[in-house]
Backbone as ProteinMPNN parsed JSONL, in Angstrom:
{"seq_chain_A": "MQSRSFSPVSWLADITVNDRYGPGDLVPAKGEVKVAVRVLGPSWTTADKVELYANGIKVREAHIAEGNKAGIKWQGEWTLPRFRHDVHLVVIASGPGVRELYWPIARPYQPTSPVVTRRVLGSTGAVWLDADGDGERTSAFVYAQRLLREAKDEWSHVVRALADYDEATVAQAAGLLQARGVSVGTAEVREAARKAGPQVERGFQAFAEAWRESQIARVDAR", "coords_chain_A": {"N_chain_A": [[0.837, -1.193, 0.0], [0.453, 2.25, -0.747], [1.019, 5.572, 0.397], [-0.85, 8.45, -0.514], [-0.505, 11.693, -1.799], [-2.12, 14.656, -2.479], [-2.58, 17.603, -4.436], [-4.184, 20.679, -5.271], [-3.932, 21.958, -8.577], [-2.344, 24.329, -10.79], [-3.877, 24.324, -13.221], [-6.555, 24.321, -15.58], [-9.504, 22.561, -15.745], [-11.951, 22.198, -18.061], [-15.382, 22.084, -18.902], [-17.991, 21.536, -21.235], [-21.33, 21.041, -21.967], [-23.446, 19.65, -24.354], [-22.874, 21.739, -26.134], [-23.391, 24.224, -24.906], [-23.807, 24.367, -22.119], [-22.506, 24.686, -18.794], [-20.554, 24.283, -15.696], [-22.648, 24.278, -12.837], [-24.985, 24.595, -14.246], [-28.265, 23.37, -15.164], [-29.066, 20.865, -17.251], [-31.264, 20.239, -19.902], [-31.929, 16.97, -20.725], [-32.804, 14.749, -22.718], [-31.932, 12.988, -24.522], [-29.023, 11.671, -26.204], [-25.905, 12.776, -24.771], [-23.595, 15.273, -25.303], [-20.288, 15.834, -24.456], [-17.849, 18.162, -24.112], [-14.434, 18.658, -23.499], [-11.69, 20.417, -22.077], [-8.287, 20.676, -21.101], [-6.217, 22.899, -19.575], [-3.142, 24.663, -18.963], [0.027, 25.709, -17.394], [3.478, 25.221, -18.539], [5.058, 24.151, -16.568], [3.696, 22.29, -15.112], [2.389, 18.981, -15.373], [-0.081, 17.159, -16.989], [-1.438, 13.958, -17.102], [-3.664, 12.42, -17.366], [-7.178, 12.374, -17.966], [-10.455, 12.338, -16.746], [-13.91, 11.479, -16.834], [-16.691, 11.753, -14.784], [-19.825, 10.462, -13.772], [-22.232, 11.029, -11.469], [-20.243, 10.425, -9.622], [-19.161, 8.085, -10.583], [-16.804, 6.686, -12.702], [-16.993, 7.207, -16.147], [-15.798, 7.749, -18.564], [-12.454, 8.04, -19.885], [-9.188, 9.328, -20.685], [-5.853, 9.193, -21.94], [-3.297, 11.608, -21.623], [-1.081, 12.664, -23.889], [0.711, 14.77, -24.414], [1.069, 16.319, -22.063], [2.726, 18.133, -20.817], [3.005, 20.493, -22.134], [2.508, 24.037, -22.65], [-0.541, 25.957, -22.308], [-3.272, 24.658, -24.074], [-3.516, 21.523, -22.964], [-4.881, 19.212, -23.478], [-7.718, 18.278, -25.416], [-11.016, 17.226, -26.154], [-13.926, 15.241, -27.101], [-16.712, 13.512, -25.759], [-19.442, 11.296, -26.243], [-22.29, 10.533, -24.512], [-24.631, 7.951, -23.726], [-28.242, 8.233, -23.476], [-29.449, 9.153, -20.284], [-31.363, 7.602, -17.695], [-32.145, 8.824, -15.43], [-31.549, 11.716, -13.309], [-28.209, 12.966, -13.226], [-24.988, 14.136, -12.101], [-22.26, 15.614, -13.796], [-18.728, 15.562, -13.755], [-15.425, 16.576, -14.464], [-12.169, 15.355, -14.034], [-8.811, 16.176, -14.073], [-5.519, 14.952, -13.915], [-2.099, 14.546, -12.761], [1.471, 13.844, -12.468], [3.074, 14.575, -9.331], [4.407, 17.793, -8.384], [7.809, 18.355, -7.884], [9.717, 20.28, -7.812], [11.365, 23.093, -6.249], [9.871, 25.424, -6.246], [7.248, 24.725, -5.89], [6.753, 22.343, -4.191], [5.005, 19.325, -3.447], [3.66, 18.479, -0.388], [4.238, 15.773, 1.936], [1.704, 13.392, 2.967], [-0.302, 14.142, 5.868], [-1.074, 12.07, 7.513], [0.371, 9.478, 6.849], [0.09, 6.243, 5.332], [2.024, 4.577, 4.563], [5.589, 4.362, 4.012], [6.154, 4.864, 1.388], [5.333, 7.255, -0.897], [3.014, 8.488, -3.163], [2.797, 11.188, -5.146], [0.375, 13.379, -6.445], [-1.174, 15.722, -8.654], [-4.163, 17.653, -9.032], [-6.868, 18.76, -11.069], [-10.109, 20.069, -11.252], [-13.409, 20.257, -12.631], [-16.413, 22.177, -11.963], [-19.681, 20.869, -11.064], [-21.938, 19.706, -13.553], [-25.3, 19.447, -13.994], [-27.545, 16.971, -15.208], [-30.765, 16.994, -16.32], [-32.4, 14.471, -16.572], [-34.807, 13.2, -16.02], [-36.657, 15.107, -16.53], [-38.04, 16.827, -14.761], [-37.28, 19.342, -14.062], [-35.689, 19.698, -11.843], [-32.789, 19.235, -9.706], [-32.024, 16.128, -8.953], [-30.736, 14.053, -6.564], [-28.727, 11.035, -6.131], [-29.228, 9.961, -3.607], [-31.78, 10.953, -2.991], [-33.322, 9.703, -4.991], [-32.968, 7.056, -4.12], [-34.233, 7.131, -1.606], [-36.838, 7.59, -2.492], [-37.404, 5.229, -3.903], [-37.399, 3.342, -1.821], [-39.613, 4.215, -0.331], [-41.679, 3.808, -2.187], [-41.557, 1.061, -2.466], [-42.25, 0.321, 0.005], [-40.314, -0.339, 1.878], [-39.699, -2.998, 1.348], [-37.213, -5.107, 0.714], [-36.59, -6.784, -1.5], [-38.198, -5.824, -3.54], [-37.134, -3.287, -3.82], [-34.534, -3.854, -4.739], [-35.042, -5.002, -7.258], [-36.207, -2.808, -8.543], [-34.041, -1.143, -8.764], [-32.736, -1.775, -11.07], [-33.068, 0.08, -13.06], [-31.425, 2.169, -12.435], [-28.326, 3.898, -11.584], [-25.008, 2.932, -10.389], [-24.329, 4.588, -8.236], [-26.809, 5.374, -7.13], [-27.687, 2.873, -6.376], [-25.828, 2.197, -4.348], [-26.525, 4.105, -2.424], [-29.138, 3.264, -1.859], [-28.564, 0.76, -0.799], [-27.297, 1.509, 1.577], [-29.446, 2.718, 2.929], [-31.147, 0.507, 3.208], [-29.548, -1.138, 4.817], [-29.511, 0.398, 7.132], [-32.086, -0.017, 7.921], [-32.091, -2.534, 8.871], [-31.6, -4.576, 7.061], [-29.336, -6.908, 6.032], [-27.067, -6.314, 3.761], [-25.025, -7.792, 2.754], [-25.59, -10.48, 2.67], [-26.01, -13.773, 1.202], [-28.447, -14.089, -0.104], [-29.348, -11.475, -0.675], [-27.213, -10.589, -2.251], [-27.438, -12.304, -4.456], [-29.92, -11.516, -5.493], [-29.251, -8.925, -6.235], [-27.36, -9.453, -8.218], [-28.968, -10.578, -10.204], [-30.474, -8.379, -10.855], [-28.841, -6.709, -12.318], [-25.567, -5.706, -13.627], [-24.618, -3.205, -12.64], [-26.118, -2.922, -10.359], [-25.25, -5.074, -8.824], [-22.553, -4.286, -8.499], [-22.899, -1.895, -7.051], [-24.064, -2.743, -4.6], [-22.003, -4.396, -3.705], [-19.909, -2.536, -3.436], [-20.937, -0.896, -1.392], [-21.162, -2.816, 0.682], [-18.479, -3.531, 1.117], [-17.394, -1.053, 1.932], [-18.888, -0.613, 4.242], [-18.095, -2.778, 5.816], [-15.377, -2.174, 6.183], [-15.661, 0.166, 7.652], [-16.703, -0.811, 10.018], [-14.568, -2.322, 10.961], [-12.676, -0.306, 11.34], [-13.949, 1.086, 13.366], [-13.848, -0.732, 15.478], [-11.065, -0.919, 15.801], [-10.553, 1.627, 16.716], [-11.377, 1.662, 19.301]], "CA_chain_A": [[0.0, 0.0, 0.0], [1.181, 3.499, -0.808], [0.343, 6.804, 0.78], [-1.044, 9.371, -1.631], [-0.571, 13.104, -1.441], [-2.728, 15.379, -3.586], [-2.572, 19.057, -4.35], [-4.797, 21.38, -6.401], [-2.894, 22.359, -9.517], [-2.639, 25.546, -11.558], [-4.414, 24.176, -14.557], [-8.004, 24.44, -15.627], [-10.295, 21.542, -16.429], [-13.112, 22.919, -18.565], [-16.392, 21.172, -19.443], [-19.163, 22.111, -21.893], [-22.28, 19.975, -22.275], [-24.38, 19.971, -25.445], [-22.411, 22.958, -26.805], [-23.769, 25.498, -24.295], [-23.986, 24.34, -20.67], [-21.292, 24.505, -18.019], [-20.731, 24.023, -14.267], [-23.742, 24.979, -12.187], [-26.191, 24.588, -15.07], [-29.144, 22.207, -15.241], [-29.141, 20.619, -18.688], [-32.321, 19.354, -20.403], [-31.185, 15.831, -21.285], [-33.753, 13.707, -23.098], [-31.289, 12.123, -25.507], [-27.587, 11.551, -25.992], [-25.284, 13.952, -24.164], [-22.255, 15.547, -25.829], [-19.449, 16.457, -23.431], [-16.576, 18.676, -24.625], [-13.518, 18.858, -22.37], [-10.349, 20.943, -22.309], [-7.384, 20.79, -19.959], [-5.282, 23.976, -19.883], [-2.238, 24.982, -17.868], [1.385, 26.129, -17.721], [4.412, 24.159, -18.931], [5.762, 23.569, -15.418], [2.908, 21.181, -14.576], [2.099, 17.955, -16.366], [-1.31, 16.379, -16.857], [-1.293, 12.724, -17.874], [-4.924, 11.672, -17.43], [-8.41, 13.124, -17.786], [-11.528, 11.382, -16.486], [-15.264, 12.015, -16.716], [-17.469, 11.023, -13.789], [-21.258, 10.702, -13.682], [-22.61, 10.639, -10.114], [-19.085, 9.876, -8.933], [-18.733, 6.843, -11.233], [-16.045, 7.007, -13.917], [-17.656, 6.711, -17.357], [-14.888, 7.914, -19.686], [-11.128, 8.515, -19.529], [-8.24, 9.422, -21.791], [-4.454, 9.485, -21.609], [-2.812, 12.863, -22.203], [0.266, 12.36, -24.378], [1.565, 15.953, -24.38], [0.555, 17.068, -20.934], [3.688, 19.098, -20.252], [3.067, 21.711, -22.948], [1.738, 25.164, -22.123], [-1.786, 26.245, -23.013], [-4.206, 23.53, -24.092], [-2.796, 20.262, -22.814], [-5.719, 18.157, -24.08], [-9.128, 18.586, -25.643], [-11.713, 16.145, -26.832], [-15.357, 15.131, -26.866], [-17.326, 12.207, -25.526], [-20.896, 11.237, -26.343], [-22.841, 9.596, -23.538], [-26.001, 7.551, -24.046], [-29.29, 8.87, -22.678], [-29.581, 8.709, -18.905], [-32.746, 7.381, -17.274], [-32.409, 9.644, -14.244], [-30.615, 12.827, -13.187], [-26.847, 12.736, -12.747], [-24.106, 15.289, -12.274], [-21.017, 15.304, -14.495], [-17.529, 16.265, -13.301], [-14.179, 16.155, -15.112], [-10.969, 15.42, -13.204], [-7.526, 16.022, -14.757], [-4.49, 14.705, -12.902], [-0.754, 14.332, -13.271], [2.487, 13.592, -11.436], [3.291, 15.659, -8.388], [5.505, 18.734, -8.617], [8.878, 18.184, -6.903], [10.601, 21.432, -7.839], [11.315, 23.865, -5.014], [8.893, 26.51, -6.28], [5.927, 24.248, -5.481], [6.793, 20.923, -3.853], [3.815, 18.806, -2.776], [4.031, 17.932, 0.915], [3.823, 14.418, 2.257], [0.425, 13.387, 3.688], [-0.187, 14.327, 7.311], [-1.26, 10.768, 8.147], [0.762, 8.497, 5.84], [-0.152, 4.826, 5.604], [3.185, 3.851, 4.072], [6.722, 5.262, 3.739], [6.168, 5.134, -0.046], [4.332, 8.282, -1.159], [2.731, 8.849, -4.553], [2.293, 12.56, -5.2], [-0.406, 13.686, -7.636], [-1.854, 17.019, -8.686], [-5.514, 17.507, -9.553], [-7.683, 19.886, -11.508], [-11.477, 19.587, -11.338], [-14.479, 21.173, -13.006], [-17.616, 22.115, -11.147], [-20.653, 19.876, -11.514], [-23.007, 20.029, -14.495], [-26.407, 18.524, -13.739], [-28.391, 16.568, -16.318], [-32.159, 16.78, -15.919], [-32.819, 13.379, -17.45], [-36.196, 12.815, -15.771], [-37.496, 16.166, -17.062], [-38.878, 17.514, -13.779], [-36.751, 20.67, -13.814], [-34.998, 19.716, -10.558], [-31.57, 18.442, -9.544], [-32.378, 15.041, -8.049], [-29.521, 13.305, -6.219], [-28.843, 9.583, -5.989], [-29.827, 9.682, -2.31], [-33.219, 11.226, -3.078], [-33.906, 8.601, -5.752], [-32.984, 5.865, -3.27], [-35.312, 7.317, -0.633], [-38.116, 7.447, -3.2], [-37.611, 3.814, -4.197], [-37.766, 2.639, -0.593], [-40.995, 4.574, 0.015], [-42.595, 3.163, -3.126], [-41.522, -0.38, -2.217], [-42.637, 0.132, 1.412], [-39.149, -0.922, 2.546], [-39.516, -4.409, 1.014], [-35.898, -5.039, 0.081], [-36.546, -7.454, -2.806], [-38.793, -4.906, -4.519], [-36.159, -2.209, -4.022], [-33.43, -4.354, -5.562], [-35.52, -5.14, -8.639], [-36.42, -1.471, -9.11], [-32.741, -0.506, -8.993], [-32.238, -2.129, -12.402], [-33.157, 1.261, -13.921], [-30.626, 3.241, -11.838], [-26.882, 3.693, -11.669], [-24.315, 2.361, -9.232], [-24.371, 5.522, -7.117], [-28.125, 5.248, -6.508], [-27.716, 1.553, -5.75], [-25.075, 2.252, -3.1], [-27.349, 4.857, -1.474], [-30.238, 2.386, -1.454], [-27.998, -0.269, 0.071], [-27.095, 2.115, 2.887], [-30.743, 2.892, 3.568], [-31.621, -0.815, 3.596], [-28.738, -1.583, 5.954], [-29.978, 1.147, 8.306], [-33.393, -0.565, 8.291], [-31.919, -3.885, 9.371], [-31.356, -5.561, 6.0], [-27.906, -7.154, 5.861], [-26.92, -6.329, 2.301], [-23.946, -8.691, 2.358], [-25.996, -11.878, 2.695], [-26.035, -14.445, -0.096], [-29.749, -13.858, -0.725], [-29.372, -10.123, -1.228], [-26.218, -10.526, -3.332], [-27.979, -12.993, -5.625], [-30.95, -10.661, -6.06], [-28.556, -7.814, -6.882], [-26.75, -9.976, -9.445], [-30.029, -10.744, -11.197], [-30.998, -7.06, -11.241], [-27.959, -6.084, -13.297], [-24.185, -5.565, -13.166], [-24.419, -1.994, -11.847], [-26.731, -3.172, -9.052], [-24.315, -5.939, -8.109], [-21.383, -3.487, -8.101], [-23.275, -0.933, -6.023], [-24.206, -3.44, -3.326], [-20.683, -4.847, -3.287], [-19.152, -1.367, -2.989], [-21.416, -0.5, -0.069], [-20.83, -3.849, 1.658], [-17.055, -3.419, 1.441], [-17.191, 0.176, 2.699], [-19.494, -0.804, 5.562], [-17.228, -3.704, 6.558], [-14.172, -1.44, 6.574], [-16.011, 1.125, 8.704], [-16.854, -1.553, 11.263], [-13.21, -2.671, 11.413], [-12.071, 0.923, 11.848], [-14.606, 1.427, 14.644], [-13.289, -1.634, 16.49], [-9.664, -0.542, 16.031], [-10.49, 2.91, 17.408], [-11.733, 1.484, 20.72]], "C_chain_A": [[0.872, 1.242, 0.0], [0.34, 4.629, -0.24], [0.221, 7.681, -0.455], [-1.168, 10.787, -1.106], [-1.05, 13.872, -2.655], [-2.628, 16.876, -3.353], [-3.362, 19.627, -5.512], [-3.701, 21.943, -7.298], [-3.337, 23.592, -10.295], [-2.929, 25.213, -13.013], [-5.931, 24.171, -14.46], [-8.584, 23.263, -16.381], [-11.622, 22.186, -16.788], [-14.086, 21.935, -19.205], [-17.535, 21.979, -20.059], [-20.061, 20.964, -22.338], [-23.272, 20.468, -23.326], [-24.154, 21.374, -26.013], [-22.708, 24.269, -26.069], [-23.798, 25.516, -22.769], [-22.666, 24.053, -19.957], [-21.589, 24.245, -16.552], [-21.802, 24.902, -13.65], [-25.042, 24.946, -12.957], [-26.978, 23.287, -14.898], [-29.491, 22.0, -16.709], [-30.365, 19.769, -19.027], [-31.663, 18.193, -21.147], [-32.141, 14.679, -21.57], [-33.177, 12.757, -24.149], [-29.826, 11.95, -25.18], [-27.005, 12.874, -25.491], [-23.875, 14.104, -24.721], [-21.463, 16.337, -24.794], [-18.113, 16.854, -24.058], [-15.697, 19.075, -23.451], [-12.214, 19.467, -22.864], [-9.583, 20.931, -20.989], [-6.314, 21.809, -20.339], [-4.373, 24.23, -18.686], [-0.856, 25.375, -18.339], [2.299, 24.94, -18.024], [5.071, 23.494, -17.731], [4.915, 22.572, -14.63], [2.577, 20.234, -15.716], [0.785, 17.268, -16.024], [-1.161, 15.115, -17.699], [-2.597, 11.93, -18.017], [-6.094, 12.617, -17.231], [-9.551, 12.117, -17.707], [-12.856, 12.118, -16.351], [-16.058, 11.121, -15.778], [-18.938, 11.437, -13.87], [-21.736, 10.154, -12.344], [-21.462, 9.959, -9.37], [-18.556, 8.579, -9.511], [-18.013, 7.205, -12.531], [-16.708, 6.362, -15.13], [-16.799, 6.865, -18.606], [-13.52, 8.354, -19.142], [-10.242, 8.54, -20.761], [-6.853, 9.709, -21.244], [-4.034, 10.765, -22.32], [-1.351, 12.677, -22.592], [1.218, 13.543, -24.254], [1.137, 16.877, -23.242], [1.506, 18.061, -20.314], [3.794, 20.374, -21.078], [2.211, 22.805, -22.306], [0.48, 25.388, -22.952], [-2.732, 25.079, -22.931], [-3.398, 22.23, -24.061], [-3.56, 19.096, -23.449], [-7.099, 18.723, -24.33], [-9.754, 17.444, -26.425], [-13.187, 16.15, -26.489], [-15.739, 13.677, -26.611], [-18.826, 12.332, -25.709], [-21.398, 10.149, -25.415], [-24.247, 9.203, -23.955], [-27.003, 8.242, -23.115], [-29.328, 8.27, -21.272], [-31.066, 8.561, -18.56], [-33.13, 8.246, -16.079], [-31.338, 10.724, -14.169], [-29.253, 12.345, -12.695], [-26.098, 14.051, -12.813], [-22.8, 14.82, -12.885], [-19.886, 16.171, -13.955], [-16.334, 15.703, -14.049], [-13.017, 16.364, -14.141], [-9.75, 15.224, -14.106], [-6.453, 15.844, -13.688], [-3.151, 14.441, -13.568], [0.233, 14.122, -12.143], [2.732, 14.822, -10.578], [4.489, 16.529, -8.754], [6.543, 18.558, -7.511], [9.821, 19.386, -6.843], [10.361, 22.332, -6.618], [10.273, 24.982, -5.051], [7.498, 26.045, -5.896], [5.946, 22.749, -5.15], [5.521, 20.503, -3.125], [4.25, 18.101, -1.5], [3.602, 16.474, 1.034], [2.486, 14.473, 3.0], [0.639, 13.499, 5.192], [-0.331, 13.012, 8.072], [-0.915, 9.674, 7.13], [0.446, 7.069, 6.278], [1.026, 3.963, 5.176], [4.338, 4.838, 3.897], [6.846, 5.609, 2.263], [5.02, 6.095, -0.361], [4.221, 8.537, -2.661], [2.103, 10.231, -4.565], [1.575, 12.795, -6.524], [-0.977, 15.096, -7.508], [-3.179, 16.855, -9.426], [-6.075, 18.832, -10.041], [-9.091, 19.373, -11.751], [-12.405, 20.671, -11.869], [-15.516, 21.205, -11.893], [-18.579, 21.12, -11.755], [-21.645, 20.476, -12.509], [-24.101, 18.987, -14.298], [-27.193, 18.244, -15.014], [-29.789, 16.28, -15.797], [-32.764, 15.721, -16.834], [-34.267, 12.975, -17.231], [-37.187, 13.925, -16.139], [-38.355, 16.91, -16.065], [-38.376, 18.907, -13.431], [-36.004, 20.814, -12.506], [-33.701, 18.918, -10.636], [-31.854, 17.358, -8.504], [-31.154, 14.169, -7.818], [-29.798, 11.809, -6.141], [-29.518, 9.213, -4.675], [-31.341, 9.895, -2.34], [-33.922, 10.136, -3.887], [-34.015, 7.351, -4.886], [-34.089, 5.964, -2.221], [-36.68, 7.077, -1.275], [-38.417, 5.98, -3.486], [-38.018, 3.03, -2.956], [-39.194, 2.96, -0.168], [-41.977, 3.831, -0.886], [-42.668, 1.658, -2.903], [-41.927, -0.718, -0.787], [-41.584, -0.669, 2.18], [-38.977, -2.429, 2.306], [-38.264, -4.532, 0.148], [-35.875, -5.685, -1.308], [-37.148, -6.58, -3.898], [-37.836, -3.754, -4.842], [-35.063, -2.661, -4.97], [-33.866, -4.49, -7.019], [-35.695, -3.771, -9.295], [-35.111, -0.776, -9.444], [-32.137, -0.854, -10.351], [-32.23, -0.93, -13.341], [-32.294, 2.419, -13.421], [-29.149, 2.893, -11.874], [-26.309, 3.205, -10.352], [-24.367, 3.277, -8.013], [-25.705, 5.445, -6.377], [-28.249, 3.915, -5.78], [-26.999, 1.582, -4.398], [-25.851, 3.018, -2.029], [-28.507, 3.999, -0.966], [-29.747, 1.287, -0.517], [-27.775, 0.272, 1.478], [-28.399, 2.299, 3.639], [-31.327, 1.553, 4.017], [-30.864, -1.341, 4.816], [-29.212, -0.885, 7.234], [-31.332, 0.646, 8.793], [-33.312, -2.026, 8.69], [-31.73, -4.957, 8.33], [-29.856, -5.716, 5.823], [-27.619, -7.345, 4.375], [-25.801, -7.251, 1.829], [-24.331, -10.155, 2.354], [-26.077, -12.444, 1.289], [-27.344, -14.165, -0.833], [-29.818, -12.485, -1.385], [-28.392, -10.007, -2.393], [-26.736, -11.186, -4.603], [-29.066, -12.165, -6.29], [-30.325, -9.482, -6.792], [-27.928, -8.262, -8.197], [-27.79, -10.106, -10.554], [-30.544, -9.4, -11.697], [-30.115, -6.358, -12.256], [-26.567, -5.847, -12.749], [-23.954, -4.324, -12.315], [-25.038, -2.142, -10.456], [-25.809, -4.051, -8.211], [-23.101, -5.154, -7.63], [-21.723, -2.515, -6.978], [-23.428, -1.574, -4.662], [-22.857, -3.913, -2.813], [-19.854, -3.687, -2.751], [-19.609, -0.918, -1.609], [-21.01, -1.518, 0.983], [-19.363, -3.768, 2.082], [-16.779, -2.18, 2.289], [-17.737, 0.029, 4.119], [-18.627, -1.716, 6.425], [-15.97, -2.997, 7.041], [-14.472, -0.441, 7.69], [-16.179, 0.42, 10.049], [-15.504, -1.96, 11.835], [-12.535, -1.453, 12.013], [-12.665, 1.318, 13.188], [-14.055, 0.578, 15.772], [-11.852, -1.24, 16.831], [-9.542, 0.743, 16.827], [-10.809, 2.79, 18.894], [-10.499, 1.226, 21.584]], "O_chain_A": [[1.906, 1.284, 0.666], [-0.884, 4.645, -0.375], [1.083, 7.658, -1.334], [-1.84, 11.046, -0.108], [-0.47, 13.764, -3.735], [-2.595, 17.345, -2.216], [-3.242, 19.132, -6.633], [-2.651, 22.359, -6.808], [-4.529, 23.865, -10.441], [-2.302, 25.756, -13.923], [-6.5, 24.033, -13.377], [-8.204, 22.996, -17.52], [-12.339, 22.666, -15.91], [-13.676, 21.054, -19.961], [-17.99, 22.971, -19.489], [-19.609, 20.032, -23.003], [-23.854, 21.546, -23.204], [-25.1, 22.096, -26.329], [-22.318, 25.332, -26.551], [-23.811, 26.595, -22.178], [-21.829, 23.291, -20.441], [-22.741, 24.012, -16.187], [-21.862, 26.106, -13.9], [-26.099, 25.235, -12.396], [-26.425, 22.25, -14.535], [-30.127, 22.848, -17.334], [-30.499, 18.67, -18.489], [-30.917, 18.415, -22.101], [-32.272, 13.752, -20.771], [-33.857, 11.838, -24.607], [-29.423, 12.066, -24.023], [-27.547, 13.947, -25.756], [-23.059, 13.187, -24.629], [-21.913, 17.378, -24.315], [-17.339, 15.996, -24.482], [-16.15, 19.745, -22.522], [-11.695, 19.095, -23.916], [-10.147, 21.143, -19.916], [-5.585, 21.612, -21.311], [-4.775, 24.039, -17.539], [-0.583, 25.378, -19.539], [1.929, 23.79, -17.79], [5.593, 22.385, -17.854], [5.356, 22.062, -13.6], [2.496, 20.639, -16.876], [0.577, 16.845, -14.886], [-0.801, 15.189, -18.874], [-2.638, 10.905, -18.697], [-6.022, 13.549, -16.43], [-9.615, 11.168, -18.489], [-12.919, 13.23, -15.826], [-16.1, 9.902, -15.942], [-19.251, 12.618, -14.018], [-21.658, 8.95, -12.105], [-21.679, 9.034, -8.587], [-17.594, 8.021, -8.984], [-18.549, 7.941, -13.36], [-16.955, 5.157, -15.157], [-17.041, 6.188, -19.606], [-13.436, 8.963, -18.076], [-10.511, 7.86, -21.751], [-6.696, 10.378, -20.222], [-4.376, 10.978, -23.483], [-0.485, 12.548, -21.727], [2.409, 13.35, -24.013], [0.88, 18.063, -23.448], [1.136, 18.766, -19.375], [4.595, 21.25, -20.752], [1.306, 22.523, -21.521], [0.433, 25.056, -24.136], [-2.98, 24.554, -21.845], [-2.693, 21.895, -25.012], [-2.961, 18.119, -23.899], [-7.594, 19.545, -23.559], [-9.105, 16.79, -27.242], [-13.645, 16.962, -25.685], [-15.159, 12.75, -27.178], [-19.416, 13.358, -25.369], [-20.988, 8.992, -25.513], [-24.985, 10.033, -24.484], [-26.619, 8.774, -22.074], [-29.251, 7.055, -21.093], [-31.911, 9.298, -19.067], [-34.311, 8.379, -15.758], [-30.336, 10.66, -14.881], [-29.156, 11.442, -11.864], [-26.522, 14.979, -13.503], [-22.289, 13.756, -12.536], [-20.065, 17.367, -13.725], [-16.236, 14.492, -14.248], [-12.901, 17.414, -13.509], [-9.66, 14.225, -14.82], [-6.486, 16.522, -12.661], [-3.071, 14.154, -14.762], [-0.139, 14.214, -10.973], [2.614, 15.957, -11.04], [5.456, 16.06, -9.354], [6.201, 18.605, -6.329], [10.632, 19.494, -5.923], [9.277, 22.322, -6.034], [9.833, 25.445, -3.998], [6.638, 26.875, -5.603], [5.223, 21.973, -5.775], [5.015, 21.242, -2.28], [5.114, 17.225, -1.534], [2.714, 16.011, 0.318], [2.164, 15.497, 3.603], [1.636, 13.012, 5.725], [0.23, 12.859, 9.157], [-1.813, 9.015, 6.607], [0.529, 6.74, 7.461], [1.027, 2.753, 5.4], [4.103, 6.023, 3.66], [7.563, 6.546, 1.91], [3.858, 5.771, -0.114], [5.223, 8.773, -3.337], [1.001, 10.422, -4.052], [2.091, 12.457, -7.59], [-1.228, 15.59, -6.408], [-3.301, 16.026, -10.329], [-5.784, 19.89, -9.483], [-9.259, 18.338, -12.395], [-12.214, 21.856, -11.594], [-15.5, 20.366, -10.992], [-18.329, 20.585, -12.835], [-22.125, 21.596, -12.334], [-23.854, 17.787, -14.422], [-27.472, 19.15, -15.799], [-29.973, 15.423, -14.933], [-33.533, 16.027, -17.745], [-34.905, 12.459, -18.149], [-38.4, 13.726, -16.073], [-39.315, 17.57, -16.463], [-38.972, 19.589, -12.598], [-35.707, 21.933, -12.088], [-33.53, 18.054, -11.496], [-31.917, 17.644, -7.308], [-30.597, 13.609, -8.763], [-30.949, 11.376, -6.092], [-30.295, 8.26, -4.626], [-32.094, 9.102, -1.774], [-35.005, 9.691, -3.509], [-35.036, 6.663, -4.913], [-34.802, 4.991, -1.974], [-37.559, 6.449, -0.685], [-39.555, 5.537, -3.331], [-38.882, 2.156, -3.026], [-39.912, 2.078, 0.304], [-42.978, 3.292, -0.416], [-43.712, 1.045, -3.124], [-41.949, -1.887, -0.402], [-41.895, -1.534, 2.998], [-38.184, -3.07, 2.996], [-38.258, -4.112, -1.009], [-35.202, -5.178, -2.205], [-36.681, -6.585, -5.037], [-37.743, -3.309, -5.986], [-34.702, -1.938, -5.899], [-33.114, -4.122, -7.921], [-35.368, -3.596, -10.469], [-35.076, 0.091, -10.316], [-31.121, -0.276, -10.737], [-31.474, -0.912, -14.313], [-32.414, 3.536, -13.924], [-28.765, 1.758, -12.155], [-27.009, 3.081, -9.348], [-24.441, 2.799, -6.881], [-25.736, 5.448, -5.146], [-28.84, 3.837, -4.703], [-27.511, 1.048, -3.413], [-25.841, 2.631, -0.86], [-28.817, 4.011, 0.225], [-30.43, 0.927, 0.442], [-28.033, -0.424, 2.461], [-28.462, 2.067, 4.846], [-31.935, 1.468, 5.085], [-31.458, -1.914, 5.729], [-29.3, -1.51, 8.29], [-31.689, 0.859, 9.952], [-34.338, -2.691, 8.834], [-31.699, -6.141, 8.667], [-29.171, -4.747, 5.496], [-27.894, -8.402, 3.807], [-25.647, -7.469, 0.628], [-23.489, -11.005, 2.063], [-26.196, -11.705, 0.312], [-27.346, -14.019, -2.055], [-30.29, -12.352, -2.514], [-28.71, -9.392, -3.412], [-26.501, -10.688, -5.704], [-29.136, -12.11, -7.517], [-30.808, -9.08, -7.851], [-27.963, -7.526, -9.183], [-27.517, -9.779, -11.709], [-31.001, -9.294, -12.835], [-30.594, -5.491, -12.987], [-26.388, -5.791, -11.532], [-23.177, -4.373, -11.361], [-24.546, -1.56, -9.489], [-25.615, -3.797, -7.022], [-22.66, -5.324, -6.493], [-20.929, -2.328, -6.056], [-22.974, -1.016, -3.663], [-22.592, -3.84, -1.613], [-19.174, -3.825, -1.734], [-18.787, -0.595, -0.752], [-20.559, -1.14, 2.064], [-19.042, -3.918, 3.261], [-16.018, -2.245, 3.255], [-17.121, 0.491, 5.079], [-18.445, -1.465, 7.616], [-15.541, -3.195, 8.178], [-13.641, -0.223, 8.571], [-15.842, 0.977, 11.094], [-15.312, -1.946, 13.051], [-11.899, -1.541, 13.063], [-11.956, 1.831, 14.053], [-13.817, 1.068, 16.876], [-11.465, -1.228, 18.0], [-8.556, 0.945, 17.536], [-10.541, 3.714, 19.662], [-10.62, 1.055, 22.797]]}, "name": "protein", "num_of_chains": 1, "seq": "MQSRSFSPVSWLADITVNDRYGPGDLVPAKGEVKVAVRVLGPSWTTADKVELYANGIKVREAHIAEGNKAGIKWQGEWTLPRFRHDVHLVVIASGPGVRELYWPIARPYQPTSPVVTRRVLGSTGAVWLDADGDGERTSAFVYAQRLLREAKDEWSHVVRALADYDEATVAQAAGLLQARGVSVGTAEVREAARKAGPQVERGFQAFAEAWRESQIARVDAR"}
């Protein structure tokens, strides 16, 4: 395991959706979504990767071959298929840490290993897609709450309904079910999630792993 140290970087990650919308906007999104991205910055920083996230889940990425040049380090477009529910889009550009004396990246305050990987980051603000057409920004947590109400907390109905939602919504629903006494790591729940779809299976697995790690950390802290 390596410790990681991150620092905001003096470059700009820029996002434009459907040729006109940017961070903070709510985009009418009833069809495919075109996402244009630029990464700009000075020559003394290097960007080697750019990633697009929808609701915190990586959906696209690209390697930056000439990330040490000044000005536009990378630009490109991605087309995303129609979303069934609202999501927010964020672009993250990253590169190797700066070691020069004019801006060295410090070691982490709580390292987990003597080996430290330093990275620099540039992020856009969030662009919301109004895929359900209600004119509101609806989060994954709100969708999960709605599904539990409609299913009257019956976990099997919730899991089946999650087939139409993304991994982020699934993880939120798993947390709400766990709080209501449903052990989402049991074989029965895992099998139902597998049948509902790969994103449902991944979302339940991600929550189960995070929950297990939190319980271990709680015990270690005593």
